C-alpha positions in Angstrom: 1.6 -15.3 1.3 -1.7 -14.7 3.0 -1.3 -10.9 2.3 -0.8 -11.5 -1.3 -3.9 -13.8 -1.5 -5.9 -11.1 0.1 -4.7 -8.5 -2.3 -4.9 -10.6 -5.4 -8.7 -10.3 -6.1 -8.6 -6.6 -5.7 -5.7 -6.4 -8.2 -7.6 -8.7 -10.7 -10.8 -6.6 -10.3 -8.7 -3.4 -11.0 -7.3 -5.0 -14.1 -10.9 -5.8 -15.2 -11.9 -2.3 -14.7 -8.9 -1.3 -16.8 -10.2 -3.6 -19.5 -13.7 -2.2 -19.5 -12.4 1.5 -19.4 -10.0 0.9 -22.3 -12.6 -0.9 -24.3 -15.2 1.9 -24.0 -12.6 4.4 -25.3 -11.2 2.2 -28.1 -14.7 1.2 -29.4 -15.9 4.8 -29.5 -12.6 6.3 -30.9 -11.9 3.8 -33.5 -12.2 5.0 -37.1 -15.5 3.9 -38.6 -14.4 4.3 -42.2 -11.2 2.3 -41.5 -13.2 -0.4 -39.8 -15.6 -0.7 -42.6 -12.7 -0.9 -45.2 -11.0 -3.6 -43.2 -14.3 -5.5 -43.0 -14.5 -5.2 -46.7 -11.0 -6.7 -46.9 -12.4 -9.7 -44.9 -10.6 -8.8 -41.5 -12.9 -10.7 -39.0 -12.0 -8.6 -36.0 -13.1 -5.3 -37.9 -16.5 -7.1 -38.7 -16.9 -7.8 -35.0 -16.2 -4.2 -34.1 -18.8 -2.9 -36.7 -21.4 -5.3 -35.5 -20.9 -4.3 -31.8 -21.0 -0.6 -32.7 -24.2 -1.1 -34.7 -26.0 -1.3 -31.3 -24.1 1.3 -29.4 -26.6 1.4 -26.5 -26.2 -2.3 -25.9 -22.4 -2.1 -26.1 -22.0 1.0 -23.8 -24.5 -0.3 -21.4 -22.7 -3.7 -20.9 -19.3 -2.0 -20.6 -20.6 0.5 -18.0 -22.4 -2.3 -16.1 -19.2 -4.4 -16.0 -17.1 -1.5 -15.1 -19.1 -0.3 -12.2 -19.6 -3.9 -11.0 -15.9 -4.7 -10.6 -15.1 -1.1 -9.3 -17.8 -1.5 -6.5 -16.7 -5.1 -5.7 -13.0 -4.1 -5.6 -13.8 -1.1 -3.2 -15.9 -3.4 -1.0 -13.2 -6.0 -0.8 -10.5 -3.3 -0.1 -12.7 -1.6 2.6 -13.3 -4.9 4.5 -9.5 -5.6 4.2 -8.4 -2.2 5.5 -11.1 -2.3 8.3 -9.5 -5.7 9.4 -6.1 -4.0 9.5 -6.8 -0.5 10.8 -10.3 -0.7 12.4 -12.8 2.1 11.6 -9.9 4.2 10.1 -9.6 1.6 7.4 -12.6 3.1 5.6 -10.7 6.4 5.1 -7.5 4.5 4.1 -9.4 2.1 1.7 -11.1 5.2 0.0 -7.7 6.9 -0.6 -5.8 3.7 -2.0 -8.8 2.7 -4.2 -9.3 6.1 -5.5 -5.7 6.3 -6.6 -5.6 2.7 -7.9 -8.8 3.0 -9.9 -8.1 6.7 -11.2 -4.5 5.8 -12.3 -4.5 2.2 -13.4 -8.1 1.6 -14.3 -9.1 4.9 -15.8 -6.3 7.3 -17.0 -3.7 4.7 -18.2 -6.0 2.4 -20.2 -8.0 5.3 -21.6 -4.8 7.2 -22.5 -3.4 4.2 -24.3 -6.7 3.3 -26.0 -7.3 6.9 -27.4 -3.8 6.9 -29.0 -4.2 3.4 -30.4 -7.8 3.2 -30.9 -8.0 1.2 -34.1 -5.4 -1.5 -33.1 -6.9 -1.8 -29.6 -10.5 -2.2 -30.9 -9.4 -5.0 -33.2 -7.5 -6.8 -30.5 -10.3 -6.7 -27.8 -13.2 -7.2 -30.1 -13.5 -11.0 -29.9 -13.3 -11.0 -26.1 -15.6 -8.0 -25.9 -18.2 -9.8 -28.0 -18.5 -12.5 -25.4 -18.5 -10.1 -22.5 -21.3 -8.1 -24.1 -23.4 -11.2 -24.7 -23.1 -12.4 -21.1 -23.9 -8.9 -19.6 -26.5 -8.0 -22.2 -29.6 -9.0 -20.3 -28.6 -6.8 -17.3 -27.5 -4.0 -19.5 -30.9 -4.2 -21.4 -32.8 -4.0 -18.2 -30.9 -0.9 -17.2 -31.4 0.7 -20.7 -35.3 0.1 -20.3 -35.1 2.0 -16.9 -33.1 4.8 -18.5 -35.3 5.2 -21.5 -38.5 5.1 -19.3 -37.0 7.8 -17.1 -36.2 10.0 -20.0 -39.7 9.6 -21.5 -41.1 10.9 -18.2 -39.4 14.2 -18.9 -40.2 14.3 -22.5 -36.6 13.5 -23.8 -36.3 11.8 -27.1 -33.2 10.6 -29.0 -32.5 10.6 -32.8 -31.1 7.4 -34.0 -29.8 8.7 -37.2 -28.1 11.8 -38.4 -30.0 14.2 -40.8 -28.6 14.7 -44.2 -27.3 18.0 -43.4 -25.5 16.7 -40.3 -24.1 13.8 -42.3 -22.6 16.2 -44.8 -21.1 18.3 -42.1 -19.5 15.3 -40.5 -18.1 14.3 -43.9 -16.8 17.8 -44.5 -15.1 17.7 -41.1 -13.5 14.4 -41.8 -12.1 15.7 -45.1 -10.7 18.8 -43.4 -9.0 16.4 -40.9 -7.4 14.6 -43.8 -4.1 16.1 -43.4 -0.4 14.9 -43.6 1.9 15.5 -40.5 4.0 17.7 -42.7 2.9 20.1 -45.5 2.1 17.9 -48.4 0.8 19.4 -51.7 -0.5 16.1 -52.8 -2.6 15.7 -49.6 -3.8 19.3 -49.9 -4.9 18.7 -53.5 -6.8 15.5 -52.5 -8.6 17.5 -49.7 -9.5 20.3 -52.1 -10.9 17.7 -54.6 -12.9 15.9 -52.1 -14.4 19.3 -50.8 -15.2 20.4 -54.3 -17.2 17.1 -54.9 -19.4 18.0 -51.9 -20.0 21.5 -53.3 -21.3 20.3 -56.7 -24.8 20.2 -55.4 -24.7 23.9 -54.2 -23.0 25.5 -57.3 -25.3 26.4 -60.2 -24.3 26.2 -63.9 -24.4 29.9 -64.3 -21.4 30.2 -61.9 -19.0 28.3 -64.1 -20.4 28.7 -67.6 -18.5 30.4 -70.2 -20.5 33.7 -70.7 -21.9 34.4 -74.2 -19.5 37.3 -74.5 -16.6 34.9 -74.5 -18.2 32.1 -76.6 -16.9 31.6 -80.2 -20.0 31.2 -82.4 -20.6 30.2 -86.0 -23.1 32.1 -88.2 -24.7 29.4 -90.4 -25.4 32.0 -93.1 -21.7 32.6 -93.8 -20.2 30.8 -96.6 -19.1 27.3 -95.9 -15.4 27.9 -96.7 -15.3 30.6 -94.2 -16.9 28.4 -91.5 -14.4 25.7 -92.2 -11.6 28.2 -91.7 -13.1 29.4 -88.5 -13.5 25.9 -87.1 -9.9 24.9 -88.1 -8.6 28.1 -86.3 -10.6 27.5 -83.1 -9.1 25.7 -80.2 -12.5 24.2 -79.5 -14.0 21.0 -80.9 -17.6 22.1 -80.5 -19.0 25.5 -81.6 -22.5 26.7 -81.2 -24.4 27.6 -84.5 -26.7 30.5 -84.8 -29.0 31.9 -87.5 -29.6 35.6 -87.8 -29.5 36.5 -84.2 -26.9 35.1 -81.7 -29.8 34.3 -79.4 -31.3 31.9 -81.9 -29.0 28.9 -81.5 -29.9 26.2 -84.1 -27.2 23.6 -83.6 -23.7 22.6 -82.3 -21.0 22.0 -84.8 -18.4 19.4 -84.0 -15.1 19.6 -85.7 -15.0 15.9 -86.3 -18.4 16.0 -87.9 -17.3 18.8 -90.2 -14.0 16.9 -91.2 -16.2 13.8 -92.0 -18.4 15.9 -94.1 -15.5 17.4 -95.9 -14.2 13.9 -96.6 -17.4 12.7 -98.0 -17.6 15.8 -100.2 -14.2 14.9 -101.7 -12.7 18.1 -100.3 -15.1 20.4 -102.0 -16.3 22.6 -99.1 -18.6 24.5 -101.2 -21.0 21.6 -101.2 -21.2 21.5 -97.4 -24.6 22.2 -95.7 -23.5 23.3 -92.2 -27.0 23.3 -90.8 -27.4 19.6 -91.7 -24.0 18.7 -90.3 -24.6 20.4 -86.9 -26.2 18.4 -84.1 -29.3 19.6 -82.4 -28.6 21.9 -79.4 -29.2 20.8 -75.9 -30.7 23.7 -73.8 -30.4 23.7 -70.0 -31.5 26.4 -67.4 -28.8 28.5 -65.8 -30.1 27.4 -62.3 -29.1 23.7 -62.9 -26.9 22.4 -60.1 -23.5 21.0 -61.2 -24.2 17.6 -59.6 -27.5 17.3 -61.7 -25.7 18.4 -64.7 -22.9 16.0 -64.4 -25.5 13.2 -64.0 -27.2 14.5 -67.1 -23.9 14.5 -69.1 -23.4 10.9 -68.2 -27.0 9.8 -69.1 -26.9 11.5 -72.4 -23.3 10.8 -73.1 -22.7 14.4 -74.2 -20.0 16.9 -73.2 -21.6 20.2 -74.3 -24.7 22.1 -73.3 -26.2 25.4 -74.1 -27.3 27.5 -71.1 -30.5 29.8 -71.3 -32.1 32.0 -68.8 -35.8 31.7 -67.6 -36.8 33.6 -70.7 -35.0 31.4 -73.1 -32.3 33.9 -73.9 -28.9 32.5 -74.7 -26.5 33.0 -71.7 -23.5 30.9 -72.4 -22.2 27.3 -72.7 -21.1 24.6 -70.2 -19.0 21.5 -70.8 -18.2 18.4 -69.0 -14.6 19.8 -68.6 -16.0 22.9 -66.9 -17.5 20.5 -64.2 -14.5 18.4 -63.8 -12.4 21.5 -63.4 -14.5 22.5 -60.4 -13.3 19.2 -58.9 -9.7 18.8 -59.9 -8.8 22.4 -60.8 -7.8 23.8 -64.2 -7.3 21.3 -67.0 -5.1 22.5 -69.8 -4.4 20.6 -73.1 -2.2 21.2 -76.0 -4.8 23.3 -77.8 -5.8 25.5 -74.8 -4.7 29.2 -75.1 -3.6 31.0 -72.1 -6.1 33.5 -71.1 -4.7 36.7 -69.5 -7.5 36.9 -66.9 -5.2 37.5 -63.9 -1.7 39.0 -63.8 0.4 40.2 -60.9 1.0 43.9 -60.3 4.4 45.3 -59.1 3.0 46.3 -55.7 1.6 42.8 -55.0 -1.8 43.4 -56.2 -3.6 41.4 -59.0 -5.0 42.9 -62.2 -8.1 40.8 -62.9 -10.4 40.8 -65.9 -14.0 41.5 -64.8 -15.2 38.2 -66.1 -13.0 36.2 -63.9 -15.0 34.1 -61.6 -14.9 34.4 -57.8 -14.6 30.6 -57.4 -11.4 30.7 -59.5 -9.8 33.4 -57.5 -10.7 31.7 -54.2 -9.4 28.4 -55.4 -6.2 29.8 -56.9 -5.2 32.2 -54.1 -6.9 30.7 -51.0 -9.3 33.7 -50.7 -12.8 33.6 -49.2 -14.7 36.1 -51.3 -18.4 35.5 -51.2 -20.1 34.1 -54.4 -23.7 33.9 -53.2 -24.8 37.0 -55.1 -22.3 37.2 -57.9 -20.4 34.8 -60.0 -17.6 37.2 -61.3 -15.4 39.8 -59.6 -17.0 42.5 -61.6 -20.4 41.3 -60.5 -19.3 41.3 -56.9 -18.1 45.0 -57.1 -21.4 46.0 -58.7 -23.3 44.1 -56.1 -21.5 45.7 -53.2 -21.4 49.2 -54.7 -25.1 49.1 -55.7 -24.2 51.0 -58.9 -22.2 50.9 -62.0 -18.7 52.1 -60.9 -16.6 54.6 -62.7 -13.1 54.2 -63.9 -10.4 54.9 -61.0 -13.2 54.6 -58.5 -12.0 52.5 -55.3 -14.1 50.3 -53.1 -13.0 48.3 -49.9 -14.9 45.3 -48.6 -14.4 41.8 -47.5 -10.8 42.7 -46.6 -9.9 43.6 -50.2 -9.4 46.9 -52.1 -11.0 47.0 -55.7 -9.8 49.7 -58.1 -11.8 50.0 -61.3 -9.2 50.2 -64.2 -11.3 49.9 -67.3 -15.0 49.8 -68.4 -16.6 49.2 -71.7 -20.1 50.5 -71.7 -21.7 49.4 -68.6 -19.3 46.3 -68.3 -16.4 46.5 -65.9 -13.6 44.8 -67.8 -10.5 45.3 -65.6 -10.1 45.6 -61.8 -7.0 45.9 -59.5 -7.4 43.7 -56.4 -5.3 44.0 -53.3 -5.6 42.8 -49.8 -6.2 45.3 -47.1 -4.3 45.7 -43.8 -6.1 45.5 -40.6 -6.9 49.2 -40.7 -7.9 49.4 -44.2 -10.1 46.4 -44.0 -12.5 48.5 -41.9 -13.0 51.1 -44.7 -16.2 51.3 -46.7 -16.8 52.0 -50.3 -15.2 55.2 -51.7 
């Protein structure tokens, strides 16, 4: 019985050491987003966790102070006990026994459990830990002042908050970690959408706009009946209106506005004044970031904008749907037409229209072609080749083989794209 009473204080101190070690791991490893969400759901323990972690230096200082205090006290008691049993050799025996006890039962085991059950452990220990931190806070604060003073002597400074760039990197990392234990297309799609939202501020309108060469336009000088037929035959609800020169955009005609005008005219399309029916165009620079344009669409409550370059020349159009597709992928409705922009070749290659965007190819096929200097695959080839390529000319870069199939004037209209093997990937332009 006497032996048990001698050992009991040491065992209790080792248990306290395990509590401190597990608490440190659980509080630092617990998911901050989940704790914030649980606090929003009025889980009291989550609120305590968040308040403790709001002052990390105070929390960690108190835990380390308590942990070292009980470890040293346990070692001192054990040394005295072993010296009484074995004389001077007791110091050696106490060192071995206490090292094993603290390492296994007060460090490895509690930390291994806490790291694998961080959230639940943090919630369970939070009320007790709050009291412990309050009691040990004065001593921990004094130690913290000594530490900070020592660091200042050596010119070391600490940043209390993350920079915006570091915060975004942390968020991107959290999104990449958002994965199901087994392959799950739904989770993969969620991860792609979240990443695409963060990319909106880095992508410019010119990279996703419909180029002027692919825009259906209305000549305001044409007879009204022809314009009505053109609008009815178009899959689009909004069409740019020009006068004389396609660069001279004078309005945007909405199909609903046209139909209302036809109704007011009693079906007599000859009476229609297309210029008056069309709404005023909204011009935006091609360098506008998608995030800014999305906010502008919301503020103006519009879905359609005309894109111009720095000289005011008409470059193309961008719609709210274009930006949403950058987030959720292609949106097809019952009026969309299938555009043969990409088709599979028999040899596993892809035959791609020159105006297909690099972002669409990367998104669809999981590629990583650079889009910093060119928005379309034809633009990428011309940028890398540093010249206008000839038909049947072949280039190899970025791990892909590009063969020019068709060209119209100075425009490359069709390209065969295929992945290179490891040997071919080292080839240069041909």
